[in-house]
MMTF fields as JSON, N, C-alpha, C and O atoms, coordinates in Angstrom:
{
  "mmtfVersion": "1.0.0",
  "mmtfProducer": "UNKNOWN",
  "numBonds": 279,
  "numAtoms": 280,
  "numGroups": 70,
  "numChains": 1,
  "numModels": 1,
  "chainsPerModel": [1],
  "groupsPerChain": [70],
  "chainIdList": ["A"],
  "bondAtomList": [4, 2, 8, 6, 12, 10, 16, 14, 20, 18, 24, 22, 28, 26, 32, 30, 36, 34, 40, 38, 44, 42, 48, 46, 52, 50, 56, 54, 60, 58, 64, 62, 68, 66, 72, 70, 76, 74, 80, 78, 84, 82, 88, 86, 92, 90, 96, 94, 100, 98, 104, 102, 108, 106, 112, 110, 116, 114, 120, 118, 124, 122, 128, 126, 132, 130, 136, 134, 140, 138, 144, 142, 148, 146, 152, 150, 156, 154, 160, 158, 164, 162, 168, 166, 172, 170, 176, 174, 180, 178, 184, 182, 188, 186, 192, 190, 196, 194, 200, 198, 204, 202, 208, 206, 212, 210, 216, 214, 220, 218, 224, 222, 228, 226, 232, 230, 236, 234, 240, 238, 244, 242, 248, 246, 252, 250, 256, 254, 260, 258, 264, 262, 268, 266, 272, 270, 276, 274],
  "bondOrderList": [1, 1, 1, 1, 1, 1, 1, 1, 1, 1, 1, 1, 1, 1, 1, 1, 1, 1, 1, 1, 1, 1, 1, 1, 1, 1, 1, 1, 1, 1, 1, 1, 1, 1, 1, 1, 1, 1, 1, 1, 1, 1, 1, 1, 1, 1, 1, 1, 1, 1, 1, 1, 1, 1, 1, 1, 1, 1, 1, 1, 1, 1, 1, 1, 1, 1, 1, 1, 1],
  "groupList": [{"groupName": "UNK", "atomNameList": ["N", "CA", "C", "O"], "elementList": ["N", "C", "C", "O"], "formalChargeList": [0, 0, 0, 0], "bondAtomList": [1, 0, 2, 1, 3, 2], "bondOrderList": [1, 1, 2], "singleLetterCode": "X", "chemCompType": "L-PEPTIDE LINKING"}],
  "groupTypeList": [0, 0, 0, 0, 0, 0, 0, 0, 0, 0, 0, 0, 0, 0, 0, 0, 0, 0, 0, 0, 0, 0, 0, 0, 0, 0, 0, 0, 0, 0, 0, 0, 0, 0, 0, 0, 0, 0, 0, 0, 0, 0, 0, 0, 0, 0, 0, 0, 0, 0, 0, 0, 0, 0, 0, 0, 0, 0, 0, 0, 0, 0, 0, 0, 0, 0, 0, 0, 0, 0],
  "groupIdList": [1, 2, 3, 4, 5, 6, 7, 8, 9, 10, 11, 12, 13, 14, 15, 16, 17, 18, 19, 20, 21, 22, 23, 24, 25, 26, 27, 28, 29, 30, 31, 32, 33, 34, 35, 36, 37, 38, 39, 40, 41, 42, 43, 44, 45, 46, 47, 48, 49, 50, 51, 52, 53, 54, 55, 56, 57, 58, 59, 60, 61, 62, 63, 64, 65, 66, 67, 68, 69, 70],
  "secStructList": [7, 6, 6, 2, 2, 2, 2, 2, 2, 2, 2, 2, 2, 2, 2, 2, 2, 2, 2, 2, 2, 2, 2, 2, 2, 2, 2, 2, 2, 2, 2, 2, 2, 2, 2, 2, 2, 2, 2, 2, 2, 2, 2, 2, 2, 2, 2, 2, 2, 2, 2, 2, 2, 2, 2, 2, 2, 2, 2, 2, 2, 2, 2, 2, 2, 2, 2, 2, 2, 7],
  "xCoordList": [13.286, 14.555, 14.977, 15.931, 14.278, 14.618, 14.344, 15.044, 13.331, 12.932, 13.311, 12.744, 14.248, 14.623, 15.138, 14.771, 15.961, 16.475, 15.36, 15.386, 14.376, 13.24, 12.388, 11.918, 12.195, 11.401, 12.113, 11.475, 13.421, 14.187, 14.129, 13.967, 14.259, 14.193, 12.815, 12.713, 11.76, 10.401, 10.181, 9.555, 10.689, 10.572, 11.323, 10.823, 12.526, 13.309, 12.603, 12.605, 11.999, 11.252, 10.047, 9.754, 9.355, 8.203, 8.628, 7.975, 9.703, 10.207, 10.636, 10.367, 11.301, 11.727, 10.522, 10.517, 9.514, 8.307, 7.586, 7.134, 7.481, 6.847, 7.641, 7.06, 8.965, 9.808, 9.631, 9.581, 9.536, 9.334, 7.971, 7.859, 6.944, 5.606, 5.589, 5.009, 6.211, 6.253, 7.026, 6.597, 8.157, 8.947, 8.158, 8.179, 7.464, 6.657, 5.484, 5.111, 4.907, 3.812, 4.296, 3.636, 5.44, 5.993, 6.36, 6.083, 6.967, 7.33, 6.083, 6.078, 5.03, 3.782, 3.162, 2.657, 3.194, 2.639, 3.426, 2.838, 4.745, 5.546, 5.293, 5.235, 5.143, 4.829, 3.453, 3.254, 2.506, 1.155, 1.169, 0.472, 1.955, 2.06, 2.668, 2.216, 3.687, 4.321, 3.32, 3.235, 2.573, 1.557, 0.504, 0.067, 0.098, -0.918, -0.412, -1.159, 0.863, 1.429, 1.444, 1.139, 1.791, 1.816, 0.419, 0.256, -0.577, -1.953, -2.396, -3.022, -2.079, -2.458, -1.761, -2.372, -0.497, 0.211, -0.441, -0.574, -0.843, -1.509, -2.835, -3.14, -3.614, -4.908, -4.701, -5.447, -3.698, -3.408, -3.029, -3.467, -2.221, -1.831, -3.018, -3.128, -3.902, -5.096, -5.978, -6.499, -6.15, -6.96, -6.364, -7.095, -5.052, -4.397, -4.594, -4.853, -4.476, -4.682, -6.123, -6.369, -7.074, -8.475, -8.743, -9.449, -8.183, -8.363, -7.725, -8.305, -6.533, -5.853, -6.65, -6.797, -7.16, -7.949, -9.231, -9.635, -9.867, -11.093, -10.798, -11.574, -9.676, -9.291, -9.069, -9.486, -8.426, -8.203, -9.522, -9.687, -10.457, -11.763, -12.495, -13.156, -12.384, -13.03, -12.439, -13.178, -11.127, -10.483, -10.956, -11.255, -11.023, -11.482, -12.934, -13.292, -13.759, -15.163, -15.301, -16.122, -14.513, -14.549, -14.148, -14.793, -13.104, -12.679, -13.78, -14.055, -14.396, -15.455, -16.622, -17.164, -17.006, -18.134, -17.797, -18.666, -16.554, -16.151, -16.161, -16.611, -15.666, -15.66, -17.074, -17.351, -17.938, -19.326, -20.094, -20.958, -19.777, -20.464, -20.089, -20.883, -18.903, -18.448, -19.129, -18.846],
  "yCoordList": [-41.794, -41.196, -40.127, -39.383, -40.07, -39.122, -37.686, -36.76, -37.508, -36.17, -35.881, -34.984, -36.624, -36.465, -35.056, -34.462, -34.51, -33.15, -32.112, -31.152, -32.315, -31.406, -31.488, -30.466, -32.673, -32.864, -32.228, -31.584, -32.401, -31.79, -30.265, -29.587, -29.725, -28.275, -27.741, -26.689, -28.447, -28.011, -28.074, -27.183, -29.112, -29.235, -28.116, -27.544, -27.797, -26.712, -25.375, -24.551, -25.16, -23.915, -23.824, -22.753, -24.921, -24.912, -24.599, -23.809, -25.201, -24.945, -23.485, -22.848, -22.959, -21.561, -20.625, -19.65, -20.912, -20.071, -20.109, -19.077, -21.28, -21.398, -20.612, -19.936, -20.699, -19.935, -18.436, -17.711, -17.966, -16.537, -16.091, -15.024, -16.893, -16.537, -16.46, -15.533, -17.414, -17.4, -16.18, -15.519, -15.878, -14.713, -13.418, -12.555, -13.273, -12.075, -11.985, -10.889, -13.11, -13.123, -12.632, -11.811, -13.129, -12.706, -11.224, -10.497, -10.771, -9.359, -8.478, -7.433, -8.89, -8.126, -8.013, -6.952, -9.085, -9.037, -8.082, -7.345, -8.086, -7.185, -5.729, -4.868, -5.441, -4.074, -3.658, -2.509, -4.58, -4.267, -3.957, -3.048, -4.702, -4.432, -3.062, -2.328, -2.722, -1.409, -0.298, 0.686, -0.452, 0.545, 0.651, 1.749, -0.485, -0.497, 0.242, 0.997, 0.024, 0.741, 2.24, 3.018, 2.655, 4.089, 4.695, 5.802, 3.977, 4.478, 4.574, 5.558, 3.562, 3.603, 4.744, 5.394, 4.997, 6.134, 7.445, 8.353, 7.547, 8.755, 8.968, 10.083, 7.916, 8.008, 8.383, 9.202, 7.796, 8.132, 9.599, 10.27, 10.096, 11.502, 12.427, 13.461, 12.057, 12.866, 12.899, 13.954, 11.754, 11.713, 12.587, 13.283, 12.558, 13.387, 14.869, 15.663, 15.244, 16.639, 17.075, 18.206, 16.184, 16.526, 16.76, 17.703, 15.907, 16.086, 17.383, 18.11, 17.681, 18.918, 20.128, 21.092, 20.092, 21.197, 21.382, 22.51, 20.273, 20.344, 20.984, 21.807, 20.604, 21.204, 22.701, 23.47, 23.119, 24.55, 25.284, 26.399, 24.677, 25.301, 25.455, 26.468, 24.466, 24.561, 25.708, 26.427, 25.882, 26.98, 28.321, 29.236, 28.44, 29.687, 29.968, 31.111, 28.934, 29.115, 29.541, 30.403, 28.95, 29.345, 30.801, 31.535, 31.232, 32.636, 33.554, 34.6, 33.159, 33.974, 34.109, 35.199, 32.991, 33.033, 33.865, 34.57, 33.803, 34.592, 36.08, 36.9, 36.432, 37.835, 38.339, 39.524, 37.485, 37.867, 38.158, 39.035, 37.407, 37.59, 38.932, 39.494, 39.436, 40.679, 41.86, 42.973],
  "zCoordList": [-28.598, -28.224, -29.208, -28.981, -30.258, -31.295, -30.847, -31.254, -30.015, -29.587, -28.128, -27.504, -27.604, -26.182, -25.915, -24.901, -26.773, -26.582, -26.591, -25.821, -27.474, -27.553, -26.287, -25.785, -25.784, -24.564, -23.379, -22.547, -23.295, -22.199, -22.299, -21.284, -23.498, -23.687, -23.314, -22.683, -23.692, -23.345, -21.841, -21.268, -21.203, -19.743, -19.043, -18.075, -19.524, -18.931, -19.097, -18.183, -20.262, -20.495, -19.569, -19.037, -19.374, -18.471, -17.049, -16.367, -16.599, -15.245, -15.11, -14.092, -16.134, -16.102, -16.063, -15.31, -16.859, -16.87, -15.522, -15.026, -14.943, -13.625, -12.59, -11.74, -12.658, -11.732, -11.89, -10.897, -13.116, -13.368, -12.845, -12.24, -13.071, -12.595, -11.074, -10.509, -10.411, -8.944, -8.447, -7.501, -9.072, -8.668, -8.852, -7.975, -9.977, -10.215, -9.24, -8.822, -8.882, -7.918, -6.557, -5.92, -6.116, -4.824, -4.87, -3.916, -5.94, -6.072, -6.045, -5.395, -6.743, -6.79, -5.399, -5.03, -4.633, -3.276, -2.389, -1.597, -2.513, -1.68, -2.06, -1.183, -3.355, -3.783, -3.293, -2.897, -3.315, -2.847, -1.353, -0.902, -0.585, 0.852, 1.106, 1.985, 0.341, 0.49, 0.177, 0.91, -0.897, -1.249, -0.157, 0.187, 0.384, 1.436, 2.676, 3.298, 3.036, 4.186, 3.938, 4.842, 2.735, 2.407, 2.511, 3.023, 2.03, 2.108, 3.563, 3.957, 4.362, 5.771, 6.501, 7.349, 6.187, 6.786, 6.382, 7.202, 5.14, 4.653, 5.375, 5.798, 5.516, 6.207, 7.664, 8.202, 8.315, 9.707, 9.844, 10.778, 8.922, 8.937, 8.731, 9.39, 7.82, 7.569, 8.807, 9.168, 9.462, 10.683, 11.776, 12.48, 11.923, 12.933, 12.618, 13.522, 11.357, 10.965, 11.201, 11.619, 10.937, 11.167, 12.643, 13.0, 13.515, 14.958, 15.418, 16.225, 14.91, 15.271, 14.813, 15.565, 13.607, 13.063, 13.868, 14.15, 14.236, 15.028, 16.385, 16.869, 16.996, 18.273, 18.136, 19.002, 17.07, 16.836, 16.643, 17.138, 15.931, 15.75, 17.077, 17.306, 17.945, 19.249, 20.075, 20.748, 20.029, 20.749, 20.199, 20.965, 18.882, 18.26, 18.652, 18.937, 18.667, 19.039, 20.49, 20.804, 21.378, 22.789, 22.953, 23.703, 22.273, 22.342, 21.825, 22.412, 20.738, 20.154, 21.131, 21.313, 21.761, 22.696, 23.93, 24.442, 24.423, 25.576, 25.228, 26.028, 24.037, 23.62, 23.344, 23.526, 22.924, 22.627, 23.897, 23.92, 24.983, 26.26, 26.915, 27.669, 26.632, 27.268, 26.764, 27.209]
}
């Protein structure tokens, strides 16, 4: 019984540390999801731009071939 206060303090510190670790783990996962969404949006935008650019190149090539035939 002499060290009861010390044991309670150590137990409280352990519980607090576990709580902090769990909170940081959850926060880290939410930040990772946000980053992942941003990367996916960026990739989707790049793909759309590539398709648009390819379409423009096809139009330019068609015009060039039509003018070349004349």
